[in-house]
N, C-alpha and C positions, 0 to 999 in steps of 0.2 A: 876906554875910559869907563869907569863905573858911575852909575847913577847915585848921587849923594843921598837921595831920599830912600832908596832901597837899601843902601849900606847902613843908614841910620836905623831903619825899621828892623833889619835883620840883627843888628847889634843889640837893640833894645829887647827884641824877642829872646835872643840867646841869654842875655843877662837876667832878664826879669822872669823868664819861664824855664828855659832848659837848664840853666845853671842854679836856679833857686829851689828846684823841687826834685825829689826822687820819685820816679814813676814806676809803678808795677804793672800797669795795664795800659794798653793803647787808648782805651776810652778816656782815661784820666788826662792824657795829653790832649786829646781832641776837645774835651770839655773845657779845660783850662785855657787852651788856645782860643776857642770860640769866645769865651768870656773876655779874654785879654784883648782880642781884636775888636770886640764891640766897644770896650772902653777906649782903646787906642783911636778908633775911628769916630768917636762921638764925644767923649768926655775929657780928653786931655789936650792941653794946648800944644800947638806945633809951631816951631820956629819959622818954617816956611810959610805959615799963615799969619805971620806977625804976632805970634804967641796967642792967637785965638784958637778956640776949639772948632773943629769942623762943624759941630752942631750950631755954634754961634753964627758962623758964616752962612749956614744954609737957611737962616731965618730971614 
């Protein structure tokens, strides 16, 4: 059985990063991934958190 949170994360990453951009250098992937993960982990609401952002719950 797969973890639903991981499946959702991977699907979002694939759609919003890997399928949305054309990369020419590995550093481009790394930088965009870093920025995306920062936003994903702090600024965007998560269903598993009652549509709150992780940042909101950490306060």
